[in-house]
Residue, then its C-alpha position, 0 to 999 in steps of 0.5 A: m533694525a537697531r538704530h544708533l543713539l549716542s557715541l563716546h570717543d576717548v572721554s576722560l575726567a578727572f577731579g584732581g587725582d587719578p582720572v575717573l574716566d580715562g580714555v573712555s569709548l562706548n556706543v549706545e544702540s536702541g533696544v540694549r538693555a546694558c548695566v554699568t558695573g564697578r566698585n564704589g567710588e570708580g566713577k559710575s554716576t559720573l559715567l552717567k552724568v557725563i552721558a546725560g550731559r550733566i558734566e562736560p568731560d575734559t577731553g573726547e567727544i560725545i555725538r548724539a543722534p539728532g532729536l535725542k530724548v534722553a531721561f535720567l533717574e538720579q541715585e539720591v531721592p530729594s528730601d524736599r520737592p515741592g508739588s503734588v504727585k500728578e505735577i511732578a510725574q506728568s503722566d496719568r499712565f504711570i501714575s495709574q500703573m504705579g499705584l500712586d495718588p495723583a493728589a498726594v503731596f510729594n513731600s508727605l510720601s515715603g522715600g519708596m513712594r518718592r522714587r516711584v514718583l520720580l521713576a513715573r516722571v523719567l518714564a513720561d516723555e517716551p525717551d530714546l534713551v533712560l539712564l537709572d542710577e540706582p533705580t531699585n533703591h527704596l523700591d518695594v518688591a512690587s515695583i522692582e518686578w514692574l520695572e523688570a518686566f516694563i524694562r523686558r518689554q521695551t524693544e526701542t528704548a535703550f536702558l543704561f543702569v547703574t544698580h547693586d540689585r543681583a536679582f535685577l541685574k540678571s533679570v534684565a541686563t543683556y550687555v555690561y560695561d564694566l569701569d574699572r581704574g578709569t577704563l571701561a569694557g563692553w561685555n556682550c553677555d548676561y550678568r551671570t556670564f560676565l561674573q565669570r569671564k570677569a574672574d578669568l580675566q582678573a586671575d590672568e591680570a594678577a598672573l601677567w603682573a607676577k611674571k612682570a614682578k619677577k622680571l623686574a627683581q632680576e633686572e634690578a638685581w642685574i643693574r646693580q652689578g654695574v660694569k656690565a649694565r653700562r657696556t654699550r652692547n647692553q644699553g638695550r637691556v637698561e632701556a627695556l628696565r626703564q620703561l618696567r619700572l615706569e610702567f610699575a610706577n603707573r600702574r593703577t592697582a585694582l581696589g583693595t577688599t573691604t573688610l567689615r567686622v561686626d563688634t558684638a557686645a556681650a550676649s543680651g537676654d533671650r527675650v530682646i523686644k517683647i511686643e504687646n498689642l502694639s498699634f501705631a497710625y498717624d491717622a485714624e483711617h490708616p494704621i501702620v500696625k494694629d494689635f500686634t504681638a510677638d517677641v524678638l528672640k536672641g539670635e534671630r535674624i528678622g526681615v521686615v518686608g512689604e510694599n512702599g508706604t505700608g510702614k516698614t521704616t515705622l515698624l523699626k522705629l516702634l520696635t526700637g523705641a524711636l517712635a511711642p506706639t498709639s497703644g500697646a507696649v514695646t519692652i527692650g529686654t536687659r542687656v541689649e546694646m543697639a546699633f542703628f543704620d539709617q537708610l537716608h544717611a541722615q546720621l551723616d553731617p555733610e560738612s564733616t570729613v570722613k576721619e571726623v565722622v569716625a574718630r572726630d578729632r582722635d587719630t585712632v579708634v578702639v576695634g574689638g577692644v584693640q586700639k588702631h589707627v583711623f586711617a588704617y581702619l577707614a582703609d578696611f572700607l576702601f578710604t585712601p587718607e586723601r579721601a579720609r579728608t574728604p567732606v561728606k557732601a562730596l562722596s558718592g552714595g556707595e562711599k556714604a553707605r560704607l562710612l556709616l558701616a564704618r561708624l556702625f561697626l565701631k560700637p559693640s552691639n547685640l542688636l543691629v537694626m538696619d533699614e536698607p543697608t544694601n542701597d548703594l553698595d557694590v556687590e563685592t561689599l555687599e557680599l561681604l556684608e552678608e557673610q559678616l551678618l551670618n556670622y554676627k552673634g547677635t539680633l538682627l532687624v533689617v528692612s531691605h527690598d534686596r531679595t537676594f540678601l533677605d534670602n541669604v541673611t534672614t530666617s524669618c519675616y514680619v510681613l506688612a500686609g497693609d490695613g495695620v496687619v503684620r504677619p510673622c513667617a518663618g524663611g527669607y523673602a520667597e516665603a514673605a512674598r509667597l504670604l503676602k500674595q495669599v494675603k492679598e488674593a484672600g481680601k480681594g477674591s478672584d479679581k488679583s492684581g498688584p499695587l502696580g497693575e500687574r497680574v497676580l497669579p494664585v499661589a498654591a503653597p501652603v501659608v508659611g508658618s502655619p501648621r496642617r491640621g494633623d500637626r497642630p499640637g494640643k491644647l494647653t491643660y488648665k495647670e499649664q495655662r497657669e504656668l504659662e501666665a506666670l512665666p513672664a513675671k518670673v522672667e522679669a524678676l531673674e532678668a532684674e536680678i541679673a541685672e543687678i548683680e552685674s551692676a554690683l560686680g562692675d563697681p571697683a570698689l567693692y572688690a576692696k570693700d567686701p569680697a565675700r559679697v563678690a564671691a557670693l555675688t559671682a556664684r549666683l550669676g551663673p545659676a541665675k543666668e542658667e534658670l533665666d534661660a530655662v524659664e524662657t525656654r519653657w515660656l517659648e514653648l508653652s507660647m508655640r503650643 
């Protein structure tokens, strides 16, 4: 028998503009697993804080059951919190289940491990109602799957959560609260069913307003006739027109659609990053990467997959030159223009306004070679002019993510490096980001724990299996997860358990990227081996020649001073690029063999 835990009756809250919560009512019963959906900035986190008692509403009533225990996992991971894992988590049971070291210092942990500690703390007191704001942010997939299974097993505890993770929503939610323009609607169905019903409702709403707009136009034309409208017997019609005008004036339209456009720079060389015997460790006993050799080629979309603490962000920093390796080398190819998305939003000055982050003191930005007013550009990312004047510190997590994307996409690039870009984005923006990344002509390196995102966007993965082992594999998250489990099983024998204590079943599928015996190509001949050894030098020579030609042709003075040299350089540039493509193709062919 379900127990009533909490009620909100006609709760309203505003921060100066339109109400964030406008007459919201809801009931929470024990055992419910409900998600709160809505666009970024609609007030989902605010609703959770109101329920938790962190924010008092302007009007309305909140009724809590006697002795109700509420726990709240907030969206932001603190950058500085003193204490050990045990002191913060206060639960040996969950410390063990989540694979945490009780003696570890919280501030020394990665973002994902910190998130595990905070989650353990939330669950430690066995609350009646658990509020989770973006619970999957920074968690690795094993932790997310453990959390999904844990929530599904609870029959008495109620869970109310905000999340952008579509796989998590589909796995866990049995009820949906949809926050739209200040009003809250409850949907007694799973997330898949809600999406279809919501789409139908929006279509009906659009048709209704189209009908009203037509009626308004007809009545406005009638009132302008003048004399007829002033007759007493027509006063009812005049009053109806006034009410219709008022209805349109008070209408809160839905937020527009985010418009994301990734500005691609000129093409890079075919080999974007050369990785040679790369090794890195913060201490000798715990290598992050050990003897990793690979090449990132133009146009690849590579996901970085691994458990919390294995060093995914560290690997990105090594590959982009932000961090020097302990040994080995990382070489960035020619004509590479990089743009970087930081998962912790550290690139955003909290005191700057949204406009200042994107355009500093200018009123225009250049998008795809065309000047555009900064407010018009920010409108593509759902920032109104008023919101564009807001300081960063006042933004929600989703708004900060959109702002970082807005600044990132102003920079032309052919190498896009993204560390957890999906955190805090609403589902609609997330799906549009996927579409833009699929159309991106450059190369993509991305760390994400969003399983659906990785499957939709990536063509291959680097799998961090622990102890410094990095294994490339073809495909998206599904293939990477299969490989990771096989690597762990091979190292653990028959007693197979994951980092959170869950049972890991054997996987019969072949190791991704490993050809069957009958498919293995033959060994290189002596001549081919010598050719392979000579090709890197040819590649570097051609890349240097092309860079020199392009640099010379970029000098405006050369065209007036030496037209003949301009003609010679222009004639050589095309064949040099074709020759480079042929050499790199041959190098790739021999390397794969």
